[in-house]
C-alpha positions as CSV (number, residue, x, y, z in Angstrom):
1,M,1.2,-8.5,-49.7
2,I,3.4,-6.4,-51.7
3,L,4.6,-3.0,-51.9
4,R,6.4,-1.7,-54.8
5,S,7.4,2.0,-55.4
6,E,6.9,3.6,-59.0
7,D,10.5,3.0,-60.9
8,S,12.5,6.3,-60.7
9,N,15.9,6.9,-62.0
10,S,17.8,6.9,-58.8
11,A,21.2,5.9,-60.8
12,G,21.5,9.8,-62.1
13,V,22.3,8.2,-65.5
14,V,22.9,10.5,-68.7
15,E,20.2,10.6,-71.1
16,L,21.8,10.3,-74.0
17,V,19.8,12.6,-76.6
18,D,22.4,12.2,-80.0
19,T,19.8,9.4,-81.9
20,Q,22.0,9.5,-85.0
21,V,25.2,9.2,-83.2
22,L,24.1,6.8,-80.5
23,G,22.1,4.4,-83.0
24,T,25.3,3.4,-85.3
25,C,27.1,0.3,-83.8
26,D,27.3,-3.3,-83.9
27,A,25.6,-5.8,-81.8
28,S,26.3,-5.5,-78.3
29,R,27.1,-8.3,-75.6
30,G,24.2,-9.0,-73.0
31,G,22.9,-11.5,-70.5
32,S,24.4,-12.3,-66.9
33,S,26.6,-14.8,-65.2
34,P,24.4,-17.8,-63.9
35,L,26.2,-17.8,-60.8
36,A,23.6,-17.4,-57.7
37,R,24.5,-17.9,-54.1
38,T,23.3,-17.1,-50.8
39,K,24.6,-16.0,-47.8
40,T,23.6,-14.5,-44.3
41,I,24.6,-11.0,-43.2
42,F,23.4,-10.2,-39.8
43,F,23.4,-6.2,-38.4
44,D,22.5,-5.2,-34.4
45,D,23.2,-1.2,-35.3
46,L,20.4,-0.2,-37.4
47,P,19.2,2.9,-36.0
48,T,15.4,2.3,-37.2
49,I,12.0,3.0,-35.3
50,S,13.7,1.9,-31.7
51,S,17.6,2.1,-30.9
52,G,19.3,-0.8,-30.8
53,I,16.9,-2.9,-33.4
54,L,18.1,-6.6,-34.2
55,M,17.5,-7.7,-37.8
56,K,18.8,-10.4,-39.9
57,V,19.4,-10.0,-43.5
58,T,20.1,-13.3,-46.1
59,E,20.9,-12.6,-49.6
60,T,18.9,-15.4,-51.5
61,K,19.4,-14.2,-54.9
62,N,22.8,-13.0,-56.8
63,K,22.5,-13.1,-60.6
64,G,24.0,-11.1,-62.7
65,L,22.7,-7.4,-61.6
66,M,19.9,-9.0,-60.1
67,R,19.4,-9.2,-55.9
68,E,16.9,-10.3,-53.5
69,F,17.1,-10.6,-49.4
70,L,14.8,-12.0,-47.2
71,I,15.0,-9.6,-44.1
72,T,13.5,-10.6,-40.7
73,V,12.8,-8.0,-37.9
74,S,12.0,-9.4,-34.5
75,A,8.6,-9.7,-33.2
76,V,9.9,-7.9,-30.1
77,E,11.2,-4.8,-31.7
78,V,7.9,-4.7,-34.0
79,N,5.8,-4.7,-30.9
80,L,7.8,-2.4,-28.9
81,A,6.7,0.1,-32.1
82,V,3.4,-0.8,-31.8
83,E,3.3,0.0,-28.2
84,N,5.3,3.4,-28.5
85,R,2.4,4.5,-31.3
86,L,0.0,3.7,-29.1
87,N,0.9,5.8,-25.9
88,E,1.9,8.9,-28.4
89,L,-1.7,8.5,-29.8
90,K,-3.2,8.1,-26.1
91,K,-1.9,11.4,-25.1
92,T,-4.2,13.5,-27.8
93,A,-6.8,10.5,-28.7
94,K,-10.4,11.2,-28.1
95,L,-13.3,8.6,-27.9
96,P,-16.6,9.3,-26.6
97,G,-16.6,8.2,-22.6
98,F,-13.2,9.2,-22.0
99,R,-11.6,12.5,-21.3
100,P,-8.7,13.3,-23.7
101,G,-5.3,11.3,-22.9
102,K,-7.3,9.0,-20.2
103,V,-8.4,6.6,-23.1
104,P,-7.2,3.0,-22.1
105,V,-4.3,1.5,-24.3
106,N,-6.7,-1.5,-24.6
107,I,-9.2,0.2,-26.2
108,L,-7.2,2.5,-28.4
109,R,-5.5,-0.5,-29.8
110,K,-9.4,-2.2,-30.5
111,H,-9.8,1.1,-32.4
112,F,-6.6,1.9,-34.0
113,G,-4.7,-1.5,-33.9
114,Q,-4.7,-2.4,-38.1
115,S,-3.9,1.4,-39.2
116,I,-1.2,1.5,-36.2
117,M,0.1,-1.7,-37.8
118,G,-0.3,-0.4,-41.2
119,E,2.1,2.4,-39.6
120,V,4.4,0.6,-38.4
121,L,4.8,-1.7,-41.2
122,E,5.9,1.0,-43.7
123,R,8.2,2.6,-41.8
124,T,10.1,-0.4,-40.4
125,V,10.3,-1.7,-44.1
126,G,11.4,1.8,-45.4
127,E,14.1,2.0,-42.9
128,T,15.3,-1.3,-42.7
129,S,15.4,-2.0,-46.7
130,Q,17.3,1.4,-46.8
131,K,19.7,0.3,-44.2
132,A,20.4,-3.1,-45.9
133,I,20.9,-1.3,-49.2
134,K,23.4,1.1,-47.4
135,N,25.6,-1.6,-45.7
136,N,25.8,-3.8,-48.5
137,N,27.2,-0.9,-50.9
138,I,24.2,-1.6,-53.3
139,R,23.3,1.1,-55.8
140,P,20.0,0.1,-57.0
141,I,18.4,1.5,-60.4
142,S,15.2,2.1,-59.0
143,Q,13.1,1.9,-55.8
144,P,13.4,-1.9,-54.4
145,K,10.3,-4.1,-54.8
146,I,8.9,-5.0,-51.5
147,E,6.9,-8.3,-50.8
148,V,6.0,-8.5,-47.4
149,N,5.6,-12.6,-46.4
150,K,4.7,-12.5,-42.9
151,F,3.6,-9.4,-40.6
152,D,0.9,-10.3,-37.7
153,E,0.9,-8.9,-34.5
154,G,3.4,-11.1,-32.2
155,S,5.1,-12.6,-35.2
156,D,8.5,-11.3,-36.5
157,L,8.5,-9.1,-39.9
158,E,8.9,-11.0,-42.8
159,Y,9.9,-9.3,-46.5
160,T,11.6,-10.1,-49.5
161,M,13.5,-7.2,-50.6
162,S,14.1,-7.7,-54.9
163,L,16.1,-4.8,-57.0
164,E,18.4,-4.7,-60.3
165,I,21.5,-2.7,-59.5
166,L,24.0,-1.0,-61.4
167,P,27.1,-2.6,-62.7
168,D,30.5,-1.9,-61.7
169,V,31.8,0.2,-64.4
170,K,35.9,0.0,-64.4
171,L,37.1,3.3,-66.8
172,M,39.8,2.9,-69.5
173,D,42.6,5.2,-69.5
174,F,41.2,8.1,-71.5
175,S,44.5,9.4,-72.8
176,K,44.7,6.5,-74.8
177,I,41.8,7.2,-77.3
178,E,43.1,9.0,-80.6
179,L,40.5,11.3,-81.9
180,E,40.4,13.6,-85.4
181,R,38.9,17.1,-85.1
182,L,37.7,17.8,-88.8
183,I,38.2,21.3,-89.6
184,V,36.7,23.1,-93.0
185,K,37.2,26.3,-93.6
186,S,34.6,28.4,-95.6
187,D,36.3,28.9,-99.1
188,K,34.8,31.8,-101.5
189,E,33.1,29.1,-103.9
190,E,30.7,27.9,-100.7
191,I,29.8,31.6,-99.9
192,E,29.5,32.3,-103.7
193,K,26.7,29.5,-104.0
194,T,25.0,30.8,-100.6
195,L,24.9,34.1,-102.6
196,E,23.1,32.6,-105.7
197,R,20.7,30.6,-103.6
198,L,19.7,33.9,-101.8
199,A,19.3,35.7,-105.1
200,E,17.1,32.8,-106.4
201,A,15.1,32.8,-103.1
202,H,14.4,36.8,-103.6
203,K,13.6,36.8,-107.3
204,T,11.0,38.5,-109.0
205,S,9.3,38.0,-112.5
206,E,7.9,40.2,-115.3
207,P,5.9,39.7,-118.1
208,I,7.5,37.7,-121.5
209,S,6.7,40.9,-124.2
210,S,7.4,38.7,-127.0
211,T,5.5,35.6,-128.4
212,R,8.0,32.9,-127.5
213,K,6.6,29.3,-126.0
214,S,7.0,28.7,-122.4
215,K,10.0,27.0,-121.3
216,I,11.3,25.6,-117.6
217,G,11.8,28.4,-115.2
218,D,9.3,30.4,-116.5
219,I,6.2,31.1,-114.5
220,L,2.6,30.9,-115.6
221,I,-0.1,32.5,-114.3
222,I,-3.0,30.2,-115.3
223,N,-6.9,29.2,-114.4
224,F,-7.9,25.9,-114.3
225,V,-10.4,23.3,-113.6
226,G,-9.8,19.5,-112.5
227,K,-12.3,16.8,-113.2
228,V,-12.1,13.1,-112.5
229,E,-14.7,10.7,-114.3
230,G,-16.2,13.8,-115.4
231,K,-16.5,15.5,-112.2
232,E,-15.2,18.7,-110.5
233,F,-13.4,17.4,-107.2
234,S,-12.3,19.5,-104.0
235,G,-9.3,21.6,-104.5
236,G,-9.0,21.2,-108.1
237,K,-10.1,24.6,-109.4
238,A,-8.0,27.6,-109.1
239,E,-8.0,31.5,-111.0
240,G,-4.7,33.6,-111.3
241,Y,-2.4,30.6,-110.4
242,S,1.4,31.3,-110.5
243,L,3.1,28.2,-111.3
244,E,6.8,27.7,-112.2
245,L,7.3,25.6,-114.4
246,G,10.0,22.8,-113.0
247,S,9.0,23.4,-109.4
248,G,7.4,20.1,-109.3
249,S,4.6,21.9,-106.9
250,F,1.9,19.9,-109.1
251,I,1.4,15.9,-109.7
252,P,3.9,14.2,-111.9
253,G,3.3,15.2,-115.8
254,F,1.3,18.4,-115.2
255,E,3.6,21.0,-115.7
256,D,5.6,19.0,-118.4
257,Q,2.6,19.8,-120.4
258,L,2.8,23.2,-119.9
259,C,6.2,23.5,-121.5
260,G,6.0,24.9,-125.1
261,V,2.4,27.2,-124.7
262,K,2.1,30.8,-125.3
263,A,-0.1,33.3,-123.5
264,G,-4.1,32.5,-124.4
265,D,-3.9,29.4,-125.1
266,L,-6.4,26.8,-123.9
267,V,-4.8,23.2,-122.9
268,E,-6.4,19.9,-121.9
269,V,-3.9,18.3,-119.2
270,K,-4.1,14.9,-118.7
271,V,-2.7,13.1,-115.4
272,K,-2.9,10.2,-113.6
273,F,-2.8,10.7,-109.6
274,P,-0.3,8.6,-107.9
275,D,-1.5,5.2,-106.1
276,K,-0.4,6.5,-103.0
277,Y,-1.9,9.9,-102.8
278,A,-2.8,11.6,-100.0
279,S,-6.9,12.0,-100.9
280,E,-8.0,8.3,-100.6
281,E,-10.8,9.7,-103.1
282,L,-8.3,11.1,-106.0
283,A,-5.0,8.2,-105.7
284,G,-4.8,6.2,-108.8
285,K,-7.2,7.8,-110.9
286,D,-7.0,9.6,-114.0
287,A,-7.9,13.2,-114.0
288,L,-8.3,16.0,-116.7
289,F,-7.8,19.8,-116.2
290,D,-8.8,22.5,-118.7
291,V,-6.0,25.1,-118.1
292,E,-6.2,28.6,-119.5
293,V,-2.8,30.2,-119.9
294,K,-3.4,33.8,-119.1
295,E,0.2,35.0,-118.9
296,L,3.7,34.2,-119.4
297,H,6.3,35.6,-116.8
298,K,10.0,35.0,-116.8
299,S,12.2,34.8,-113.5
300,I,14.7,37.2,-112.7
301,P,16.9,36.7,-109.4
302,A,17.8,39.2,-107.4
303,V,21.2,41.0,-108.3
304,I,23.9,40.2,-105.5
305,N,24.9,43.9,-104.5
306,D,24.5,45.9,-101.4
307,E,20.4,46.3,-101.6
308,L,20.3,42.3,-101.7
309,A,22.2,42.5,-98.4
310,K,19.7,44.7,-97.2
311,R,16.7,42.9,-97.8
312,V,18.4,39.9,-95.7
313,G,19.5,42.1,-92.8
314,A,22.8,42.5,-93.5
315,E,24.5,46.3,-93.5
316,N,25.9,45.7,-97.2
317,L,27.3,42.9,-99.2
318,S,30.5,42.6,-97.3
319,S,28.5,42.6,-94.1
320,L,26.8,39.7,-95.7
321,K,29.6,37.7,-97.0
322,S,31.2,37.9,-93.5
323,N,27.9,36.4,-92.0
324,I,27.5,33.7,-94.5
325,R,31.2,32.8,-93.6
326,E,31.0,32.8,-90.0
327,E,27.6,30.9,-90.2
328,Q,29.0,28.3,-92.4
329,E,32.5,27.8,-90.0
330,K,29.7,27.6,-87.2
331,E,28.0,24.7,-89.2
332,F,31.0,23.2,-89.7
333,A,32.5,23.0,-86.2
334,K,29.0,21.7,-85.1
335,L,29.2,18.8,-87.7
336,S,32.9,18.2,-86.6
337,R,32.1,17.8,-83.0
338,M,29.3,15.5,-83.9
339,R,31.7,13.3,-86.2
340,M,34.4,13.3,-83.3
341,K,31.8,12.5,-80.6
342,R,30.8,9.5,-82.9
343,S,34.1,8.3,-82.9
344,L,34.6,8.7,-79.0
345,L,31.4,7.0,-78.0
346,D,32.4,4.2,-80.4
347,Q,35.6,3.8,-78.6
348,L,34.2,3.9,-75.6
349,E,31.5,1.2,-76.2
350,K,34.2,-0.7,-77.8
351,N,36.6,-0.4,-74.3
352,H,34.0,-1.3,-72.1
353,D,32.5,-4.3,-71.7
354,F,30.0,-4.7,-68.6
355,E,26.3,-6.2,-68.2
356,V,23.8,-3.7,-68.5
357,P,20.4,-3.5,-66.4
358,Q,17.6,-5.8,-68.0
359,S,15.1,-3.3,-67.2
360,M,16.8,-0.1,-68.5
361,T,17.2,-2.1,-71.8
362,D,13.9,-3.2,-72.2
363,R,12.5,0.4,-71.2
364,E,14.7,1.8,-74.0
365,F,14.0,-0.8,-76.6
366,D,10.3,-0.1,-75.7
367,G,10.6,3.5,-76.5
368,I,12.5,3.0,-80.0
369,W,10.1,0.5,-81.3
370,E,7.0,2.8,-80.0
371,Q,8.8,5.4,-82.5
372,F,9.5,3.4,-85.3
373,E,5.8,2.0,-85.1
374,K,4.4,5.8,-84.8
375,H,6.5,6.3,-88.0
376,R,5.8,3.5,-90.1
377,K,2.0,4.2,-89.2
378,Q,2.6,7.7,-90.2
379,A,3.9,6.3,-93.8
380,V,1.0,4.3,-94.6
381,E,-1.9,6.9,-93.7
382,Q,0.0,9.6,-95.6
383,G,0.8,7.1,-98.6
384,L,4.7,7.8,-98.6
385,D,7.2,5.8,-100.2
386,D,9.3,5.5,-97.5
387,D,9.9,2.3,-95.7
388,P,11.3,2.6,-92.5
389,S,11.9,-1.1,-92.0
390,E,14.1,-0.8,-95.0
391,G,13.0,-4.2,-96.2
392,K,13.9,-6.0,-92.7
393,S,11.1,-8.3,-91.0
394,D,10.0,-7.4,-87.5
395,D,12.3,-9.9,-86.0
396,E,15.1,-8.4,-88.0
397,L,14.1,-4.9,-86.7
398,S,13.8,-6.0,-82.9
399,K,17.2,-7.7,-82.8
400,D,18.5,-4.5,-84.4
401,F,16.8,-2.1,-82.1
402,R,17.9,-4.5,-78.8
403,N,21.5,-3.5,-80.0
404,I,20.6,0.3,-80.2
405,A,19.2,0.2,-77.0
406,E,21.6,-1.6,-75.2
407,R,24.4,0.6,-76.3
408,R,22.6,3.4,-75.4
409,V,22.0,1.9,-71.8
410,R,25.3,1.1,-71.9
411,L,26.6,4.4,-72.7
412,G,24.8,6.6,-70.6
413,L,25.9,4.6,-67.8
414,L,29.7,5.2,-68.6
415,L,29.0,8.6,-69.0
416,A,26.9,8.8,-65.5
417,E,30.2,7.2,-64.0
418,V,32.3,9.5,-65.4
419,G,30.4,12.4,-64.2
420,R,29.8,10.8,-60.6
421,L,33.5,10.2,-60.2
422,N,34.5,13.7,-61.2
423,K,32.0,15.6,-59.7
424,I,30.5,17.0,-62.9
425,D,27.2,18.8,-62.2
426,V,25.0,20.8,-64.4
427,N,24.8,24.2,-62.7
428,Q,22.1,26.9,-62.9
429,Q,24.0,29.3,-65.0
430,D,24.5,26.1,-67.6
431,I,20.7,25.9,-67.3
432,N,20.2,29.6,-68.2
433,R,22.4,29.7,-71.0
434,A,20.6,26.6,-72.6
435,M,17.0,28.3,-71.7
436,I,18.2,31.4,-73.8
437,E,19.5,29.4,-76.8
438,E,16.4,27.5,-77.0
439,A,14.4,30.9,-76.8
440,Q,16.5,32.5,-79.3
441,R,15.3,29.9,-81.9
442,Y,11.5,31.2,-81.7
443,P,12.3,35.0,-82.9
444,G,9.4,37.4,-81.4
445,Q,8.2,34.7,-79.3
446,E,11.1,34.6,-76.4
447,Q,9.4,35.8,-73.5
448,I,6.9,33.2,-74.2
449,V,9.6,30.6,-74.1
450,M,10.9,31.5,-71.0
451,E,7.6,31.7,-69.1
452,S,7.0,28.0,-70.3
453,F,10.4,27.0,-68.7
454,Q,9.2,28.9,-65.6
455,K,5.8,27.0,-65.5
456,H,6.9,23.6,-66.3
457,P,9.7,22.2,-64.3
458,E,10.3,19.1,-66.4
459,A,11.0,20.9,-69.8
460,V,14.2,22.4,-67.9
461,Q,14.9,19.0,-66.4
462,Q,15.1,17.7,-70.3
463,L,17.8,21.0,-71.0
464,K,20.0,19.1,-68.3
465,E,20.3,15.6,-69.5
466,P,22.0,16.8,-72.9
467,I,23.9,19.7,-71.3
468,M,25.5,17.1,-68.6
469,E,26.4,14.4,-71.7
470,D,28.2,17.1,-73.6
471,K,30.2,18.4,-70.1
472,V,31.0,14.5,-69.6
473,V,32.1,14.3,-73.5
474,D,34.4,17.2,-73.3
475,F,36.0,16.5,-69.8
476,I,36.9,12.9,-72.0
477,I,37.7,14.6,-75.0
478,E,40.4,17.5,-72.9
479,L,42.1,14.2,-71.5
480,A,42.0,12.5,-75.2
481,K,44.6,12.6,-77.8
482,V,43.0,15.0,-80.8
483,T,44.8,15.7,-83.7
484,N,43.6,18.5,-86.2
485,K,42.6,17.0,-89.8
486,K,41.8,19.5,-92.5
487,V,39.4,18.2,-94.9
488,S,37.2,19.3,-97.7
489,K,33.4,19.8,-97.0
490,E,32.6,16.4,-98.9
491,E,34.6,14.8,-96.4
492,L,32.9,16.1,-93.4
493,M,29.5,15.7,-94.6
494,A,30.4,12.1,-95.6
495,E,29.8,8.9,-93.5
496,P,33.1,7.4,-92.0
497,E,33.4,4.3,-93.6
498,D,32.6,6.7,-97.4
499,R,35.1,9.0,-96.6
500,S,38.2,8.1,-98.4
501,S,35.9,7.6,-101.6
502,V,35.0,10.9,-101.3
503,K,38.6,11.9,-100.8
504,K,39.4,10.6,-104.5
505,K,36.5,12.3,-106.1
506,V,37.4,15.3,-104.4
507,S,40.8,15.1,-105.6
508,K,39.9,13.9,-109.4
509,K,37.8,17.0,-109.4
510,K,40.5,19.4,-108.5
511,T,43.1,18.0,-110.7
512,T,40.6,17.9,-113.9
513,T,39.8,21.7,-112.9
514,K,43.6,22.4,-113.0
515,R,44.1,20.5,-116.6
516,R,41.3,22.9,-117.6
């Protein structure tokens, strides 16, 4: 007989959510010590189903993080538990031919013996297994697997308990960690670029009165009919369509053939649909479009002034510039923290080498592989050139993903241990703040989002995990040696290994500008 509880993360491991951060590492060490030994432990003080119950616990497996125990409970105690349950039942049992409370025990045993044995088995195994775990100072990663070897009336109860335990994590001295906080100040040039993008986004257009020919950036008002193999196809026809030349909104080659035309022109546009076009019926086929140019317009970017500022919700231009500056600095600070966090996690992994539970690594790996397969399938179905495998074989990818999974589990266990030892937790105020921030991401639907959290407690739990991670990370950063370093935007955006080359390019650019 096998009793198996559903897997649960009883270890309270922090779920790490920053995939980009955690997915960047070299291969990590895995495996466990081959040492296996057997020892026997006796406990005579287990307050289970009756006081003074005796049980024998024999450790039969101790390999890496796997443990197995053979647990025996004496027949005397099991029989006593059965008798006690029968006597309890006798007080209320009702059977035909007997008055309530007067049914003989032997009759009750005949009618209810099997179900009572089941109750006793479940209760005894539950209490004795938990006591064995407690007395051996074991921290399992999930509920143990129980296999009953022997349980007959009049005999000892004997069962095997198998479980995987949390590793012993010895934390480093966090004051020895050295981190850089990259600081970028929003400058006037960046603000002007943002204003120009806003002006472009709110541009208008007006008809061109002259007879000049169209060019990139112009807007054509066109009618068109597309045909493949002489037949019109679905979605290939429109009237009064506004097309900005150079926007790349049509298939390659279409817009190029409309450069140099005038209002009133009739143009035959010949193109070929890409081989990986979304519509399989059109993919790779030649097409002919009959295009009538109705009007030619030129685009006019919005003027950068108070009026533009009001259109985007600011009081005036000065206020808009301040808003842009604050928003940019927030984004820079957010990215800077992500870079520092990545460096911290790299150092934590480098300085902590402990075995990770195989079952947790397997579950993490399965999740990564499932996401990858989904991405790969979508790329094929949508005809995208993006190759998620990056030219690697499945065996190579499996090895990479296994390393990533092991890193995530190791860092999760490490952060969980820091949180446990330092009594770091997530309070209701933290959760409320996170729910409000999440709701604010959906303007006009804040109430709906908040009601959704109330109806789905699991969604609230998903918020707690990254909050806990950030609180533990902040705790470690407070103990570490942090140095502020001013960098350019380009250096902040670059990967750490590319930062030095970016710095040289930025310096060269500044020097060239000064010479001018």
